[in-house]
RODO-2510 file (C-alpha; in nm, 4 decimals, decimal comma):
residues 367
     n   res          X          Y          Z
     1     x    10,9403     4,3069    -7,4326
     2     x    11,0295     4,1710    -7,7682
     3     x    10,7251     4,0964    -7,9897
     4     x    10,7456     3,7747    -8,1902
     5     x    10,5347     3,7673    -8,5069
     6     x    10,4255     3,4710    -8,6942
     7     x    10,6323     3,3548    -8,9902
     8     x    10,4621     3,2742    -9,3157
     9     x    10,5163     2,9188    -9,4102
    10     x    10,6434     3,0118    -9,7381
    11     x    10,9175     3,2464    -9,5912
    12     x    11,2612     3,0711    -9,5363
    13     x    11,4057     3,1402    -9,1781
    14     x    11,7746     3,1433    -9,1422
    15     x    11,9348     2,9700    -8,8303
    16     x    12,0699     3,3067    -8,7427
    17     x    11,7365     3,4685    -8,7244
    18     x    11,5880     3,1905    -8,5331
    19     x    11,8786     3,1960    -8,2750
    20     x    11,8312     3,5819    -8,2418
    21     x    11,4676     3,5473    -8,1690
    22     x    11,5051     3,2866    -7,9087
    23     x    11,7761     3,4984    -7,7281
    24     x    11,5553     3,8153    -7,7438
    25     x    11,2657     3,6063    -7,5962
    26     x    11,4695     3,4696    -7,3121
    27     x    11,6121     3,8164    -7,2358
    28     x    11,2523     3,9582    -7,2376
    29     x    11,1417     3,6856    -6,9868
    30     x    11,4332     3,7599    -6,7579
    31     x    11,3688     4,1218    -6,7608
    32     x    11,0013     4,0709    -6,6957
    33     x    11,0998     3,8525    -6,3756
    34     x    11,3417     4,1088    -6,2506
    35     x    11,0806     4,3758    -6,2814
    36     x    10,8111     4,1734    -6,0908
    37     x    11,0605     4,0991    -5,8094
    38     x    11,1579     4,4582    -5,7812
    39     x    10,7879     4,5581    -5,7666
    40     x    10,7352     4,2957    -5,4919
    41     x    11,0447     4,4104    -5,2983
    42     x    10,9422     4,7821    -5,3154
    43     x    10,5920     4,7056    -5,1996
    44     x    10,7051     4,5016    -4,9104
    45     x    10,9405     4,7784    -4,8087
    46     x    10,6787     5,0367    -4,8369
    47     x    10,4489     4,8193    -4,6343
    48     x    10,7112     4,7661    -4,3550
    49     x    10,8430     5,1081    -4,3461
    50     x    10,5421     5,3272    -4,4015
    51     x    10,4168     5,4837    -4,0680
    52     x    10,0666     5,4991    -4,2090
    53     x    10,0418     5,1154    -4,2329
    54     x    10,0291     4,9906    -3,8796
    55     x     9,8874     4,6485    -3,9701
    56     x    10,1617     4,5896    -4,2244
    57     x    10,4257     4,6812    -3,9686
    58     x    10,2840     4,4378    -3,7129
    59     x    10,3008     4,1639    -3,9703
    60     x    10,6495     4,2444    -4,0584
    61     x    10,7522     4,2177    -3,6801
    62     x    10,5230     3,9146    -3,6201
    63     x    10,7910     3,6375    -3,6745
    64     x    11,0257     3,7843    -3,3938
    65     x    10,7319     3,8225    -3,1684
    66     x    10,6208     3,4647    -3,2324
    67     x    10,9796     3,3332    -3,1764
    68     x    11,0141     3,5345    -2,8484
    69     x    10,6807     3,4041    -2,7165
    70     x    10,7966     3,0400    -2,8081
    71     x    11,1303     3,0962    -2,6266
    72     x    10,9516     3,2308    -2,3242
    73     x    10,7225     2,9215    -2,3105
    74     x    11,0136     2,6783    -2,3693
    75     x    11,2646     2,8682    -2,1390
    76     x    11,0526     3,0322    -1,8826
    77     x    11,3409     3,1249    -1,6493
    78     x    11,6007     3,2847    -1,8748
    79     x    11,3714     3,3447    -2,1913
    80     x    11,6312     3,1764    -2,4390
    81     x    11,8261     2,8604    -2,4583
    82     x    12,1907     2,8301    -2,3361
    83     x    12,4393     2,5507    -2,3021
    84     x    12,6373     2,5322    -1,9790
    85     x    12,8699     2,2805    -2,1480
    86     x    13,0064     2,5704    -2,3716
    87     x    13,1638     2,7529    -2,0695
    88     x    13,1990     2,4780    -1,7915
    89     x    13,3287     2,1172    -1,7714
    90     x    13,0603     1,9553    -1,5307
    91     x    13,1934     1,6622    -1,3277
    92     x    12,9724     1,3580    -1,2947
    93     x    13,0291     1,3219    -0,9142
    94     x    12,7028     1,4326    -0,7207
    95     x    12,7902     1,6733    -0,4243
    96     x    12,4320     1,6875    -0,3006
    97     x    12,0727     1,6050    -0,3905
    98     x    11,7490     1,7758    -0,3322
    99     x    11,3818     1,7473    -0,4149
   100     x    11,4234     1,8866    -0,7642
   101     x    11,7871     1,8392    -0,8633
   102     x    12,1448     1,7607    -0,8067
   103     x    12,4557     1,9697    -0,7214
   104     x    12,7921     1,8969    -0,8960
   105     x    13,1351     2,0480    -0,9251
   106     x    13,2083     2,2345    -1,2336
   107     x    13,5203     2,3994    -1,3838
   108     x    13,5133     2,7253    -1,5831
   109     x    13,6781     2,6439    -1,9093
   110     x    13,8473     2,9845    -1,9539
   111     x    13,9625     3,0702    -1,6014
   112     x    14,0030     2,7227    -1,4562
   113     x    13,8116     2,8172    -1,1488
   114     x    13,5926     2,5650    -0,9583
   115     x    13,2322     2,6137    -0,8816
   116     x    12,9250     2,4410    -0,7897
   117     x    12,6249     2,3822    -1,0313
   118     x    12,2800     2,3025    -0,9171
   119     x    12,0836     2,1310    -1,2074
   120     x    11,7179     2,1498    -1,1534
   121     x    11,4697     1,9519    -1,3552
   122     x    11,2006     2,1846    -1,4595
   123     x    10,9336     1,9025    -1,5020
   124     x    10,9525     1,8447    -1,1212
   125     x    10,8811     2,2179    -1,0441
   126     x    10,5109     2,3073    -1,0043
   127     x    10,5761     2,6812    -0,9811
   128     x    10,8576     2,7914    -1,2193
   129     x    10,7822     3,1491    -1,1284
   130     x    10,9115     3,0772    -0,7850
   131     x    11,2474     2,9428    -0,9402
   132     x    11,2729     3,2449    -1,1563
   133     x    11,2099     3,4594    -0,8359
   134     x    11,5029     3,2830    -0,6668
   135     x    11,7251     3,3411    -0,9583
   136     x    11,6194     3,7059    -0,9597
   137     x    11,6941     3,7407    -0,5958
   138     x    12,0274     3,5699    -0,6110
   139     x    12,1414     3,7909    -0,9059
   140     x    12,0669     4,1039    -0,7086
   141     x    12,2518     4,0118    -0,3836
   142     x    12,6198     4,0448    -0,2735
   143     x    12,7390     3,9763     0,0680
   144     x    13,0134     3,7738     0,2036
   145     x    12,7763     3,5498     0,4027
   146     x    12,5221     3,5010     0,1107
   147     x    12,5903     3,2497    -0,1502
   148     x    12,7046     3,4304    -0,4615
   149     x    12,5410     3,3642    -0,7988
   150     x    12,7869     3,3111    -1,0910
   151     x    12,5699     3,2390    -1,3840
   152     x    12,2509     3,0748    -1,5012
   153     x    12,1898     2,8424    -1,7872
   154     x    11,8750     2,6842    -1,9207
   155     x    11,7927     2,4138    -2,1691
   156     x    11,4910     2,2263    -2,2760
   157     x    11,4809     2,0139    -1,9460
   158     x    11,7105     2,1680    -1,6961
   159     x    11,8027     2,5066    -1,5288
   160     x    12,1632     2,5088    -1,4180
   161     x    12,2486     2,7522    -1,1427
   162     x    12,6169     2,8097    -1,1036
   163     x    12,7540     2,9474    -0,7770
   164     x    13,0579     2,9712    -0,5587
   165     x    13,1469     2,6280    -0,4222
   166     x    13,1411     2,5498    -0,0401
   167     x    13,3257     2,2321     0,0549
   168     x    13,2791     2,2458     0,4345
   169     x    12,9370     2,0759     0,4575
   170     x    12,6065     2,1839     0,6274
   171     x    12,5824     2,3315     0,9714
   172     x    12,3223     2,0542     1,0244
   173     x    12,5891     1,7924     0,9954
   174     x    12,8283     1,9944     1,2175
   175     x    12,5483     1,9898     1,4946
   176     x    12,5097     1,6147     1,4730
   177     x    12,8813     1,5672     1,4990
   178     x    12,9332     1,8060     1,7894
   179     x    12,6436     1,7288     2,0141
   180     x    12,7167     1,5447     2,3543
   181     x    12,5479     1,5256     2,6864
   182     x    12,7185     1,8526     2,7813
   183     x    12,5878     2,0470     2,4813
   184     x    12,6975     2,1225     2,1266
   185     x    12,9265     2,4124     2,0239
   186     x    13,1131     2,6091     2,2732
   187     x    13,0164     2,9683     2,3056
   188     x    13,2829     3,1422     2,1158
   189     x    13,2240     2,9013     1,8112
   190     x    12,8459     2,9283     1,8348
   191     x    12,8694     3,3091     1,8518
   192     x    13,0920     3,3280     1,5453
   193     x    12,8400     3,1425     1,3423
   194     x    12,5469     3,3279     1,4740
   195     x    12,7303     3,6576     1,4180
   196     x    12,7850     3,5724     1,0339
   197     x    12,4330     3,4433     1,0052
   198     x    12,2948     3,7698     1,1731
   199     x    12,5185     3,9727     0,9260
   200     x    12,3558     3,7918     0,6267
   201     x    12,0045     3,8306     0,7633
   202     x    12,0701     4,2133     0,8440
   203     x    12,1680     4,2456     0,4861
   204     x    11,8612     4,0652     0,3469
   205     x    11,6113     4,2917     0,5700
   206     x    11,8038     4,6127     0,4808
   207     x    11,7410     4,5361     0,1226
   208     x    11,3708     4,4328     0,1692
   209     x    11,4133     4,0433     0,1510
   210     x    11,2671     3,7804     0,3811
   211     x    11,4296     3,4518     0,3632
   212     x    11,1620     3,2468     0,5470
   213     x    11,3541     2,9259     0,5559
   214     x    11,6626     3,0016     0,7797
   215     x    11,7776     2,6572     0,9111
   216     x    12,0852     2,4609     0,9739
   217     x    12,0512     2,2794     0,6396
   218     x    12,0516     2,6139     0,4448
   219     x    12,3910     2,7016     0,6078
   220     x    12,7030     2,5925     0,4373
   221     x    13,0721     2,6293     0,5556
   222     x    13,2857     2,7506     0,2789
   223     x    13,5824     2,5225     0,3765
   224     x    13,6775     2,2455     0,6081
   225     x    13,8789     2,4925     0,8226
   226     x    13,7685     2,4992     1,2032
   227     x    13,7074     2,8768     1,1553
   228     x    13,5546     2,8524     0,8139
   229     x    13,3118     3,1407     0,7096
   230     x    12,9483     3,0461     0,6591
   231     x    12,7170     3,1026     0,3584
   232     x    12,3469     3,1313     0,3737
   233     x    12,1782     2,9500     0,0785
   234     x    11,8500     2,8427    -0,0831
   235     x    11,6215     3,1477    -0,1468
   236     x    11,3511     2,9417    -0,3085
   237     x    11,0992     3,0657    -0,0441
   238     x    11,2220     3,4002    -0,0027
   239     x    11,0192     3,7221    -0,0795
   240     x    11,0697     4,0816    -0,1368
   241     x    10,8878     4,2703     0,1453
   242     x    10,9348     4,6053     0,3207
   243     x    10,8220     4,5836     0,6659
   244     x    10,5793     4,8471     0,7807
   245     x    10,5313     4,9769     0,4317
   246     x    10,3489     4,6724     0,2793
   247     x    10,0677     4,4208     0,4117
   248     x    10,2260     4,1472     0,6051
   249     x    10,3066     3,8189     0,4381
   250     x    10,0412     3,5453     0,5043
   251     x    10,1604     3,2204     0,3441
   252     x    10,2845     2,9743     0,6172
   253     x    10,5957     2,8192     0,4519
   254     x    10,9280     2,7032     0,6039
   255     x    11,0414     2,4183     0,8186
   256     x    10,8487     2,3250     1,1387
   257     x    11,1103     2,3627     1,3993
   258     x    11,2125     2,7095     1,2854
   259     x    10,8623     2,8618     1,2205
   260     x    10,7852     3,1726     1,4300
   261     x    10,4388     3,2099     1,6270
   262     x    10,3215     3,4884     1,4028
   263     x    10,4098     3,2869     1,0782
   264     x    10,1811     3,0058     1,2051
   265     x     9,9118     3,2638     1,2347
   266     x     9,9772     3,3785     0,8822
   267     x    10,0609     3,7203     0,9601
   268     x    10,4319     3,7943     0,9630
   269     x    10,7319     3,9899     0,8204
   270     x    11,1087     4,0308     0,8661
   271     x    11,1227     3,9219     1,2345
   272     x    11,0363     3,5757     1,1427
   273     x    11,3958     3,5185     1,0267
   274     x    11,5195     3,6525     1,3642
   275     x    11,3081     3,3837     1,5401
   276     x    11,4580     3,1288     1,3213
   277     x    11,8059     3,2557     1,3989
   278     x    11,7207     3,2239     1,7646
   279     x    11,6240     2,8626     1,7200
   280     x    11,9508     2,7840     1,5587
   281     x    12,1405     2,9624     1,8392
   282     x    11,9455     2,7471     2,0933
   283     x    12,0471     2,4238     1,9167
   284     x    12,3942     2,5315     1,8569
   285     x    12,4552     2,5654     2,2260
   286     x    12,2667     2,2708     2,3527
   287     x    12,2252     2,0195     2,0728
   288     x    11,8398     2,0088     2,0708
   289     x    11,5482     2,2549     1,9667
   290     x    11,3529     2,4594     2,2292
   291     x    11,0231     2,3480     2,0749
   292     x    10,9866     1,9825     2,0130
   293     x    10,7074     1,7251     1,9325
   294     x    10,6411     1,3925     1,7856
   295     x    10,5033     1,5552     1,4669
   296     x    10,4484     1,8813     1,3186
   297     x    10,1227     1,9685     1,4958
   298     x    10,2805     1,9057     1,8392
   299     x    10,5751     2,1394     1,7326
   300     x    10,3440     2,4040     1,6200
   301     x    10,1386     2,3808     1,9566
   302     x    10,4641     2,4315     2,1475
   303     x    10,5828     2,7214     1,9235
   304     x    10,2371     2,8922     1,9469
   305     x    10,2488     2,8698     2,3322
   306     x    10,6012     3,0087     2,3268
   307     x    10,7161     2,8729     2,6576
   308     x    11,0882     2,7330     2,6641
   309     x    11,3594     2,7051     2,9245
   310     x    11,7331     2,6073     2,9834
   311     x    11,7467     2,2466     3,1135
   312     x    12,0562     2,1427     3,2884
   313     x    12,1318     1,9103     3,0024
   314     x    12,3385     2,1173     2,7703
   315     x    12,2930     2,4421     2,9562
   316     x    12,4719     2,3658     3,2896
   317     x    12,8015     2,5180     3,1585
   318     x    12,6509     2,8158     2,9619
   319     x    12,6785     3,1636     3,0658
   320     x    12,3648     3,3611     3,1542
   321     x    12,4630     3,6179     2,8854
   322     x    12,4241     3,3583     2,6093
   323     x    12,0804     3,2672     2,7468
   324     x    11,9757     3,6346     2,7598
   325     x    12,0800     3,6560     2,3901
   326     x    11,8635     3,3524     2,2960
   327     x    11,5730     3,5099     2,4768
   328     x    11,6105     3,8411     2,2875
   329     x    11,5626     3,6526     1,9607
   330     x    11,2912     3,4212     2,0838
   331     x    11,0447     3,6949     2,2238
   332     x    10,7026     3,5721     2,1145
   333     x    10,5816     3,9199     2,0334
   334     x    10,7688     4,0216     1,6944
   335     x    10,7464     4,3885     1,7937
   336     x    10,9615     4,3281     2,0968
   337     x    11,1968     4,0943     1,9324
   338     x    11,5614     4,2022     1,8588
   339     x    11,6423     4,3174     1,4827
   340     x    11,9348     4,1568     1,3359
   341     x    12,1405     4,4620     1,3959
   342     x    12,0398     4,4842     1,7577
   343     x    12,1372     4,1277     1,7886
   344     x    12,4679     4,1944     1,6510
   345     x    12,5157     4,4651     1,9243
   346     x    12,4334     4,2242     2,2097
   347     x    12,6984     4,1833     2,4854
   348     x    12,7187     3,8024     2,4233
   349     x    12,8199     3,8530     2,0524
   350     x    13,0529     4,1481     2,1308
   351     x    13,2321     3,9529     2,4186
   352     x    13,2533     3,6250     2,2342
   353     x    13,4055     3,8021     1,9342
   354     x    13,6614     3,9779     2,1620
   355     x    13,7576     3,6508     2,3155
   356     x    13,7864     3,4818     1,9757
   357     x    14,0103     3,7583     1,8366
   358     x    14,2380     3,7451     2,1596
   359     x    14,2749     3,3733     2,1151
   360     x    14,3615     3,4090     1,7483
   361     x    14,6185     3,6688     1,8323
   362     x    14,7842     3,4557     2,1010
   363     x    14,7971     3,1562     1,8393
   364     x    14,9437     3,3946     1,5863
   365     x    15,2150     3,5038     1,8286
   366     x    15,3208     3,1636     1,9564
   367     x    15,6780     3,0826     1,8618
***
């Protein structure tokens, strides 16, 4: 550092000497600043990099940890913010609505492919961990009869779940449209739907997943075609559970008409989905449920008793084989109930598929 001494008052200082002194002083100050900055930088590097200073290392990592914690709080599903509009054009027309959000069509900007996006308002969800579980389950599944997850986005207010688009409507609406005094679907058509549903359920159970809300509203037709494939949707109540290796499930959830007797007793596992499938098969064939009532309590009482029959209304023109099939799925004891794979091998399914394949072949060969 330049040392500046006092100048006697009787000494004459030249302009050149004064200018030089000022320049030296300025340079000295700048050198001092650079020296101090270098010392601070070295100390910080030493503090962050030294393995012997754990507290200092923690302080260096703290800002990132704080940011991660904030993101997890603000974006509990994905852990980070993302904007769906960067990748998709979301159309304003609402295709469907639910308790927590709406479904719209969206177009992928790069590929031009059309999908469906379910936008869920986070403020309406009491248990966001359930939504996170649904997203995780969808991401882990790949089956032709299970709705395929494409992508998930999360912003401050919504979670946007992008899936393949189904334009054929719900099975529930098809049942209403087809129901007459003679029944509902014919046997080959009912068998085709039930076969696809059983294939989806068999896939879930083989992968340790219980759906717990199998019902016509959660079955969509992929297209408007008469023989359209179906998709099982809505895994919000689904759980991972390996039958026989874990304690049975105990939370009684689902939709009244389709709940099994063991579910109502809060002691159930995968066979509860088979019961629900049997209820759907019954309804598809005749147009009404086997266990009915004026309210949920009456429905639950009827299910718990487990007694049902096949009245002439809707069943007069049905085969004994299809009735046997329904009985196999609606056995009150879950241990005696068919598995999904056993149900797929039932003669009614096998024969119905053979008839359908023959009809398709004949139509194909017509001139």
